[in-house]
Structure formats: C-alpha cells, structure tokens
N, CA and C atoms as an extended XYZ file, in Angstrom:
387
Properties=species:S:1:pos:R:3:atomname:S:1:resname:S:1:resid:I:1 pbc="F F F"
N        12.721      -10.491       10.195 N   MET     1
C        12.471       -9.346        9.356 CA  MET     1
C        13.593       -8.351        9.574 C   MET     1
N        14.257       -7.941        8.499 N   GLY     2
C        15.368       -7.013        8.597 CA  GLY     2
C        14.897       -5.583        8.762 C   GLY     2
N        15.799       -4.761        9.263 N   GLU     3
C        15.459       -3.352        9.428 CA  GLU     3
C        15.457       -2.675        8.076 C   GLU     3
N        14.569       -1.721        7.925 N   GLN     4
C        14.463       -0.975        6.687 CA  GLN     4
C        14.906        0.453        6.933 C   GLN     4
N        15.616        1.002        5.989 N   GLU     5
C        16.034        2.390        6.095 CA  GLU     5
C        15.114        3.221        5.226 C   GLU     5
N        14.474        4.204        5.835 N   GLN     6
C        13.559        5.062        5.103 CA  GLN     6
C        13.861        6.512        5.411 C   GLN     6
N        13.727        7.357        4.392 N   ASP     7
C        13.892        8.785        4.592 CA  ASP     7
C        12.639        9.333        5.252 C   ASP     7
N        12.801       10.283        6.107 N   ALA     8
C        11.675       10.934        6.768 CA  ALA     8
C        11.970       12.417        6.890 C   ALA     8
N        10.917       13.189        6.895 N   GLU     9
C        11.068       14.620        7.080 CA  GLU     9
C        10.050       15.056        8.121 C   GLU     9
N        10.523       15.763        9.102 N   ILE    10
C         9.663       16.250       10.168 CA  ILE    10
C         9.609       17.762       10.071 C   ILE    10
N         8.419       18.289       10.163 N   GLY    11
C         8.253       19.731       10.116 CA  GLY    11
C         7.514       20.205       11.351 C   GLY    11
N         7.591       21.449       11.592 N   ARG    12
C         6.919       22.034       12.745 CA  ARG    12
C         5.973       23.118       12.250 C   ARG    12
N         4.775       23.098       12.784 N   LEU    13
C         3.827       24.157       12.472 CA  LEU    13
C         4.089       25.326       13.413 C   LEU    13
N         4.410       26.449       12.843 N   HIS    14
C         4.656       27.649       13.636 CA  HIS    14
C         3.345       28.419       13.824 C   HIS    14
N         3.371       29.400       14.656 N   ARG    15
C         2.166       30.177       14.958 CA  ARG    15
C         1.508       30.747       13.702 C   ARG    15
N         2.319       31.199       12.759 N   GLU    16
C         1.738       31.764       11.529 CA  GLU    16
C         1.001       30.693       10.722 C   GLU    16
N         1.441       29.446       10.842 N   HIS    17
C         0.729       28.351       10.172 CA  HIS    17
C        -0.605       28.087       10.850 C   HIS    17
N        -0.648       28.217       12.163 N   ASN    18
C        -1.902       28.043       12.896 CA  ASN    18
C        -2.953       29.028       12.398 C   ASN    18
N        -2.514       30.253       12.107 N   ARG    19
C        -3.442       31.260       11.594 CA  ARG    19
C        -4.004       30.823       10.252 C   ARG    19
N        -3.157       30.292        9.391 N   VAL    20
C        -3.611       29.816        8.077 CA  VAL    20
C        -4.609       28.678        8.258 C   VAL    20
N        -4.300       27.741        9.164 N   LEU    21
C        -5.223       26.628        9.410 CA  LEU    21
C        -6.560       27.140        9.946 C   LEU    21
N        -6.508       28.182       10.746 N   HIS    22
C        -7.733       28.739       11.318 CA  HIS    22
C        -8.511       29.550       10.288 C   HIS    22
N        -7.807       30.367        9.512 N   ASP    23
C        -8.466       31.302        8.583 CA  ASP    23
C        -8.867       30.655        7.256 C   ASP    23
N        -8.149       29.676        6.812 N   GLU    24
C        -8.408       29.052        5.507 CA  GLU    24
C        -9.090       27.703        5.722 C   GLU    24
N       -10.412       27.715        5.788 N   SER    25
C       -11.147       26.490        6.120 CA  SER    25
C       -10.958       25.391        5.071 C   SER    25
N       -10.890       25.755        3.798 N   ALA    26
C       -10.714       24.733        2.760 CA  ALA    26
C        -9.357       24.045        2.922 C   ALA    26
N        -8.317       24.829        3.162 N   PHE    27
C        -6.991       24.253        3.364 CA  PHE    27
C        -6.966       23.419        4.639 C   PHE    27
N        -7.581       23.930        5.688 N   SER    28
C        -7.622       23.231        6.961 CA  SER    28
C        -8.313       21.877        6.816 C   SER    28
N        -9.439       21.838        6.120 N   GLU    29
C       -10.152       20.579        5.901 CA  GLU    29
C        -9.294       19.590        5.110 C   GLU    29
N        -8.613       20.090        4.075 N   MET    30
C        -7.758       19.234        3.266 CA  MET    30
C        -6.595       18.684        4.107 C   MET    30
N        -5.999       19.523        4.916 N   PHE    31
C        -4.869       19.128        5.745 CA  PHE    31
C        -5.279       18.079        6.777 C   PHE    31
N        -6.370       18.322        7.467 N   VAL    32
C        -6.856       17.367        8.470 CA  VAL    32
C        -7.259       16.065        7.802 C   VAL    32
N        -7.902       16.137        6.658 N   SER    33
C        -8.282       14.934        5.920 CA  SER    33
C        -7.053       14.112        5.544 C   SER    33
N        -6.002       14.796        5.080 N   TYR    34
C        -4.756       14.112        4.741 CA  TYR    34
C        -4.168       13.419        5.967 C   TYR    34
N        -4.110       14.130        7.088 N   LEU    35
C        -3.546       13.546        8.306 CA  LEU    35
C        -4.344       12.332        8.766 C   LEU    35
N        -5.661       12.424        8.717 N   LEU    36
C        -6.502       11.301        9.137 CA  LEU    36
C        -6.342       10.098        8.213 C   LEU    36
N        -6.319       10.337        6.902 N   SER    37
C        -6.175        9.219        5.969 CA  SER    37
C        -4.794        8.571        6.101 C   SER    37
N        -3.777        9.374        6.334 N   ARG    38
C        -2.425        8.835        6.533 CA  ARG    38
C        -2.364        8.012        7.816 C   ARG    38
N        -2.985        8.500        8.872 N   ASN    39
C        -3.017        7.773       10.135 CA  ASN    39
C        -3.774        6.452        9.984 C   ASN    39
N        -4.884        6.472        9.264 N   MET    40
C        -5.650        5.240        9.036 CA  MET    40
C        -4.819        4.225        8.262 C   MET    40
N        -4.081        4.685        7.264 N   ARG    41
C        -3.246        3.783        6.465 CA  ARG    41
C        -2.157        3.153        7.333 C   ARG    41
N        -1.556        3.933        8.210 N   ILE    42
C        -0.525        3.409        9.106 CA  ILE    42
C        -1.122        2.361       10.033 C   ILE    42
N        -2.315        2.631       10.563 N   GLU    43
C        -2.989        1.658       11.427 CA  GLU    43
C        -3.313        0.373       10.663 C   GLU    43
N        -3.805        0.515        9.424 N   GLU    44
C        -4.116       -0.651        8.598 CA  GLU    44
C        -2.863       -1.469        8.325 C   GLU    44
N        -1.757       -0.787        8.045 N   ASP    45
C        -0.492       -1.486        7.793 CA  ASP    45
C        -0.027       -2.256        9.029 C   ASP    45
N        -0.187       -1.650       10.197 N   LEU    46
C         0.213       -2.308       11.441 CA  LEU    46
C        -0.636       -3.552       11.697 C   LEU    46
N        -1.948       -3.436       11.562 N   VAL    47
C        -2.838       -4.584       11.744 CA  VAL    47
C        -2.500       -5.668       10.727 C   VAL    47
N        -2.259       -5.264        9.485 N   ASP    48
C        -1.898       -6.207        8.423 CA  ASP    48
C        -0.629       -6.962        8.800 C   ASP    48
N         0.381       -6.258        9.286 N   GLN    49
C         1.662       -6.870        9.647 CA  GLN    49
C         1.507       -7.832       10.824 C   GLN    49
N         0.658       -7.464       11.774 N   LEU    50
C         0.499       -8.276       12.978 CA  LEU    50
C        -0.352       -9.522       12.773 C   LEU    50
N        -1.386       -9.424       11.944 N   PHE    51
C        -2.381      -10.491       11.908 CA  PHE    51
C        -2.500      -11.247       10.593 C   PHE    51
N        -1.920      -10.770        9.524 N   ASN    52
C        -2.072      -11.436        8.233 CA  ASN    52
C        -0.803      -12.169        7.816 C   ASN    52
N        -0.994      -13.207        7.043 N   SER    53
C         0.132      -13.968        6.511 CA  SER    53
C         0.856      -13.132        5.461 C   SER    53
N         2.074      -13.532        5.126 N   SER    54
C         2.824      -12.808        4.097 CA  SER    54
C         2.109      -12.901        2.748 C   SER    54
N         1.379      -13.979        2.495 N   GLU    55
C         0.622      -14.119        1.248 CA  GLU    55
C        -0.473      -13.054        1.170 C   GLU    55
N        -1.217      -12.876        2.249 N   LYS    56
C        -2.271      -11.861        2.265 CA  LYS    56
C        -1.685      -10.458        2.204 C   LYS    56
N        -0.549      -10.240        2.871 N   ARG    57
C         0.081       -8.918        2.834 CA  ARG    57
C         0.522       -8.575        1.422 C   ARG    57
N         1.081       -9.558        0.707 N   LEU    58
C         1.498       -9.316       -0.677 CA  LEU    58
C         0.288       -9.010       -1.545 C   LEU    58
N        -0.777       -9.785       -1.408 N   ALA    59
C        -1.992       -9.541       -2.190 CA  ALA    59
C        -2.533       -8.138       -1.907 C   ALA    59
N        -2.549       -7.743       -0.645 N   ARG    60
C        -3.049       -6.415       -0.264 CA  ARG    60
C        -2.201       -5.308       -0.889 C   ARG    60
N        -0.888       -5.468       -0.830 N   VAL    61
C         0.005       -4.455       -1.402 CA  VAL    61
C        -0.206       -4.346       -2.908 C   VAL    61
N        -0.332       -5.472       -3.592 N   LEU    62
C        -0.555       -5.431       -5.041 CA  LEU    62
C        -1.868       -4.741       -5.374 C   LEU    62
N        -2.903       -5.023       -4.601 N   LEU    63
C        -4.198       -4.371       -4.824 CA  LEU    63
C        -4.118       -2.879       -4.537 C   LEU    63
N        -3.402       -2.504       -3.483 N   LEU    64
C        -3.232       -1.080       -3.178 CA  LEU    64
C        -2.455       -0.373       -4.286 C   LEU    64
N        -1.411       -1.015       -4.793 N   LEU    65
C        -0.625       -0.416       -5.878 CA  LEU    65
C        -1.455       -0.253       -7.150 C   LEU    65
N        -2.430       -1.141       -7.334 N   ALA    66
C        -3.308       -1.065       -8.506 CA  ALA    66
C        -4.505       -0.154       -8.248 C   ALA    66
N        -4.579        0.426       -7.059 N   HIS    67
C        -5.627        1.366       -6.674 CA  HIS    67
C        -7.016        0.741       -6.640 C   HIS    67
N        -7.104       -0.558       -6.332 N   PHE    68
C        -8.409       -1.170       -6.162 CA  PHE    68
C        -9.048       -0.612       -4.911 C   PHE    68
N       -10.342       -0.317       -4.985 N   GLY    69
C       -11.065        0.221       -3.845 CA  GLY    69
C       -11.029        1.728       -3.758 C   GLY    69
N       -10.312        2.377       -4.649 N   LYS    70
C       -10.274        3.839       -4.672 CA  LYS    70
C       -11.372        4.331       -5.608 C   LYS    70
N       -11.694        5.618       -5.482 N   GLU    71
C       -12.685        6.203       -6.375 CA  GLU    71
C       -12.159        6.180       -7.802 C   GLU    71
N       -13.067        6.070       -8.739 N   GLY    72
C       -12.680        6.008      -10.137 CA  GLY    72
C       -12.367        4.581      -10.528 C   GLY    72
N       -11.836        4.424      -11.707 N   ASN    73
C       -11.525        3.092      -12.207 CA  ASN    73
C       -10.213        2.587      -11.643 C   ASN    73
N       -10.158        1.281      -11.312 N   PRO    74
C        -8.882        0.729      -10.852 CA  PRO    74
C        -7.854        0.762      -11.975 C   PRO    74
N        -6.621        0.780      -11.594 N   GLU    75
C        -5.523        0.764      -12.548 CA  GLU    75
C        -4.804       -0.572      -12.392 C   GLU    75
N        -5.279       -1.599      -13.097 N   PRO    76
C        -4.729       -2.936      -12.856 CA  PRO    76
C        -3.302       -3.127      -13.339 C   PRO    76
N        -2.758       -2.193      -14.087 N   VAL    77
C        -1.391       -2.330      -14.563 CA  VAL    77
C        -0.471       -1.500      -13.673 C   VAL    77
N         0.510       -2.157      -13.110 N   ILE    78
C         1.467       -1.505      -12.228 CA  ILE    78
C         2.786       -1.408      -12.968 C   ILE    78
N         3.413       -0.249      -12.896 N   ALA    79
C         4.732       -0.101      -13.508 CA  ALA    79
C         5.677       -1.132      -12.898 C   ALA    79
N         6.778       -1.350      -13.546 N   LYS    80
C         7.728       -2.355      -13.050 CA  LYS    80
C         8.063       -2.090      -11.589 C   LYS    80
N         7.932       -3.131      -10.793 N   ILE    81
C         8.277       -3.056       -9.378 CA  ILE    81
C         9.086       -4.297       -9.058 C   ILE    81
N        10.191       -4.121       -8.394 N   SER    82
C        11.078       -5.253       -8.129 CA  SER    82
C        10.568       -6.085       -6.963 C   SER    82
N        10.970       -7.339       -6.954 N   GLN    83
C        10.620       -8.196       -5.828 CA  GLN    83
C        11.291       -7.687       -4.555 C   GLN    83
N        12.442       -7.078       -4.690 N   LYS    84
C        13.125       -6.501       -3.525 CA  LYS    84
C        12.255       -5.427       -2.876 C   LYS    84
N        11.639       -4.595       -3.694 N   THR    85
C        10.754       -3.554       -3.172 CA  THR    85
C         9.546       -4.181       -2.486 C   THR    85
N         8.967       -5.214       -3.099 N   LEU    86
C         7.829       -5.901       -2.483 CA  LEU    86
C         8.227       -6.542       -1.161 C   LEU    86
N         9.434       -7.122       -1.117 N   VAL    87
C         9.947       -7.721        0.122 CA  VAL    87
C         9.980       -6.675        1.233 C   VAL    87
N        10.490       -5.489        0.916 N   GLU    88
C        10.584       -4.423        1.902 CA  GLU    88
C         9.210       -3.921        2.323 C   GLU    88
N         8.275       -3.915        1.397 N   MET    89
C         6.939       -3.406        1.703 CA  MET    89
C         6.148       -4.350        2.608 C   MET    89
N         6.351       -5.659        2.454 N   ILE    90
C         5.527       -6.588        3.238 CA  ILE    90
C         6.289       -7.263        4.361 C   ILE    90
N         7.594       -7.101        4.392 N   GLY    91
C         8.381       -7.638        5.499 CA  GLY    91
C         8.519       -9.140        5.482 C   GLY    91
N         8.982       -9.682        4.383 N   THR    92
C         9.218      -11.125        4.283 CA  THR    92
C        10.458      -11.350        3.440 C   THR    92
N        10.686      -12.588        3.028 N   THR    93
C        11.879      -12.894        2.226 CA  THR    93
C        11.554      -12.840        0.736 C   THR    93
N        12.599      -12.718       -0.048 N   ARG    94
C        12.405      -12.699       -1.499 CA  ARG    94
C        11.881      -14.052       -1.988 C   ARG    94
N        12.315      -15.133       -1.361 N   ALA    95
C        11.836      -16.466       -1.745 CA  ALA    95
C        10.322      -16.573       -1.555 C   ALA    95
N         9.803      -15.992       -0.458 N   ARG    96
C         8.353      -16.031       -0.211 CA  ARG    96
C         7.615      -15.187       -1.237 C   ARG    96
N         8.121      -13.991       -1.545 N   VAL    97
C         7.484      -13.134       -2.550 CA  VAL    97
C         7.480      -13.849       -3.897 C   VAL    97
N         8.601      -14.442       -4.278 N   ASN    98
C         8.698      -15.160       -5.545 CA  ASN    98
C         7.696      -16.315       -5.587 C   ASN    98
N         7.616      -17.069       -4.503 N   PHE    99
C         6.680      -18.194       -4.428 CA  PHE    99
C         5.240      -17.722       -4.617 C   PHE    99
N         4.851      -16.668       -3.893 N   PHE   100
C         3.468      -16.189       -3.971 CA  PHE   100
C         3.167      -15.510       -5.301 C   PHE   100
N         4.136      -14.798       -5.865 N   MET   101
C         3.916      -14.182       -7.185 CA  MET   101
C         3.669      -15.270       -8.226 C   MET   101
N         4.453      -16.339       -8.181 N   ASN   102
C         4.232      -17.449       -9.110 CA  ASN   102
C         2.884      -18.120       -8.861 C   ASN   102
N         2.521      -18.278       -7.593 N   LYS   103
C         1.221      -18.863       -7.251 CA  LYS   103
C         0.089      -17.993       -7.784 C   LYS   103
N         0.170      -16.672       -7.563 N   PHE   104
C        -0.859      -15.753       -8.036 CA  PHE   104
C        -0.960      -15.796       -9.561 C   PHE   104
N         0.202      -15.891      -10.240 N   ARG   105
C         0.206      -15.954      -11.713 CA  ARG   105
C        -0.459      -17.238      -12.193 C   ARG   105
N        -0.104      -18.363      -11.580 N   LYS   106
C        -0.684      -19.652      -11.981 CA  LYS   106
C        -2.183      -19.704      -11.735 C   LYS   106
N        -2.651      -19.001      -10.693 N   MET   107
C        -4.080      -18.980      -10.379 CA  MET   107
C        -4.833      -17.946      -11.214 C   MET   107
N        -4.114      -17.172      -12.026 N   GLY   108
C        -4.746      -16.183      -12.897 CA  GLY   108
C        -5.088      -14.865      -12.210 C   GLY   108
N        -4.525      -14.624      -11.026 N   PHE   109
C        -4.799      -13.390      -10.302 CA  PHE   109
C        -3.966      -12.227      -10.828 C   PHE   109
N        -2.792      -12.536      -11.365 N   ILE   110
C        -1.914      -11.503      -11.904 CA  ILE   110
C        -1.304      -12.005      -13.203 C   ILE   110
N        -0.827      -11.073      -13.995 N   GLU   111
C        -0.039      -11.368      -15.200 CA  GLU   111
C         1.134      -10.401      -15.192 C   GLU   111
N         2.254      -10.860      -15.675 N   TYR   112
C         3.338       -9.908      -15.844 CA  TYR   112
C         4.126      -10.224      -17.098 C   TYR   112
N         4.079       -9.250      -17.993 N   ASN   113
C         4.813       -9.228      -19.251 CA  ASN   113
C         5.197       -7.778      -19.511 C   ASN   113
N         6.333       -7.356      -19.016 N   GLY   114
C         6.757       -5.969      -19.179 CA  GLY   114
C         6.115       -5.033      -18.165 C   GLY   114
N         5.154       -5.492      -17.462 N   GLY   115
C         4.454       -4.734      -16.420 CA  GLY   115
C         3.576       -5.711      -15.666 C   GLY   115
N         3.058       -5.310      -14.580 N   LEU   116
C         2.251       -6.182      -13.741 CA  LEU   116
C         0.784       -5.819      -13.893 C   LEU   116
N        -0.036       -6.792      -14.234 N   HIS   117
C        -1.479       -6.601      -14.377 CA  HIS   117
C        -2.156       -7.355      -13.245 C   HIS   117
N        -2.870       -6.636      -12.407 N   VAL   118
C        -3.534       -7.226      -11.250 CA  VAL   118
C        -5.024       -7.348      -11.554 C   VAL   118
N        -5.551       -8.555      -11.408 N   HIS   119
C        -6.972       -8.793      -11.619 CA  HIS   119
C        -7.726       -8.658      -10.302 C   HIS   119
N        -8.964       -8.227      -10.386 N   SER   120
C        -9.768       -8.053       -9.169 CA  SER   120
C        -9.950       -9.366       -8.419 C   SER   120
N        -9.768      -10.496       -9.090 N   SER   121
C        -9.905      -11.798       -8.432 CA  SER   121
C        -8.860      -11.992       -7.334 C   SER   121
N        -7.798      -11.183       -7.326 N   LEU   122
C        -6.791      -11.267       -6.260 CA  LEU   122
C        -7.412      -10.933       -4.905 C   LEU   122
N        -8.529      -10.223       -4.907 N   LEU   123
C        -9.250       -9.930       -3.667 CA  LEU   123
C        -9.608      -11.214       -2.931 C   LEU   123
N        -9.784      -12.322       -3.657 N   ASN   124
C       -10.103      -13.609       -3.023 CA  ASN   124
C        -9.061      -14.017       -2.000 C   ASN   124
N        -7.796      -13.730       -2.258 N   ILE   125
C        -6.714      -14.067       -1.331 CA  ILE   125
C        -6.854      -13.261       -0.050 C   ILE   125
N        -7.149      -11.971       -0.195 N   VAL   126
C        -7.258      -11.093        0.962 CA  VAL   126
C        -8.491      -11.419        1.786 C   VAL   126
N        -9.583      -11.754        1.125 N   LEU   127
C       -10.846      -11.979        1.824 CA  LEU   127
C       -11.001      -13.402        2.341 C   LEU   127
N       -10.228      -14.335        1.800 N   HIS   128
C       -10.365      -15.743        2.181 CA  HIS   128
C        -9.668      -15.998        3.507 C   HIS   128
N       -10.347      -16.706        4.411 N   ASP   129
C        -9.745      -17.044        5.716 CA  ASP   129
C        -9.115      -18.398        5.693 C   ASP   129
C-alpha cells in the first residue's frame, strides 16, 4: 500500500473558545457530537482496513458515498468518482478496484452510465462472511 498525501489543518482552542464552549450549550453539544462522530468514523476505517478484504472495503466505501444507513433517503447515485480515488480510499491497487467494480456490476449491485448508481443489494458483500 503506497503512502497517501493528504492536506490537514490543526487548530488550537484558546481560552476565549473555552468560554464559548462553556456558555453556548447548543454549540458545545454540536461540537462534541462532531468530534465523537469523526472519531468513530476513524475507528471504523481502521478496523475496516485491518480486518476486511479489499472487496468489502470497496463495497463499504461505495455504500458510504451513497449515504446508505444515514437518516433520510439514501442517495444511490454518486457523482463521477475515479478509480484512482477509490484506490486511495480503500488502500489497494487499481486492478483490484477495476476487478471488483466489474464484479459488482455483473452481479447487479451497481450500475454506471455517466454516474454511479449503488443498489442496496451491495450490502450483501459487506455483510457476507
């Protein structure tokens, strides 16, 4: 797996920010909720990388991009996304992504014609042992 270059921004909470977090309960709840959900996502990504096959990781990423499992209606159509981007997201080779995308298409889990349409049946890949 090759190294990935990602932009990051680090900020520091100053004392005046602590006052806002203390005094503004609605903002404080939103901020803590964001931090917890971000931390959970990072943990899920780590477990996914350590224990799941590249096929399951690709299926999971496609489902996440389509917002399956989120509140409201899923968005099964994903704007154009390159295989290179998928490779970087799941940590495998382009040949593996291409192989699994074709497999998913042949099995009817996804369609792509100008955009990517993800069917809920792709969950079978993630849930199947």
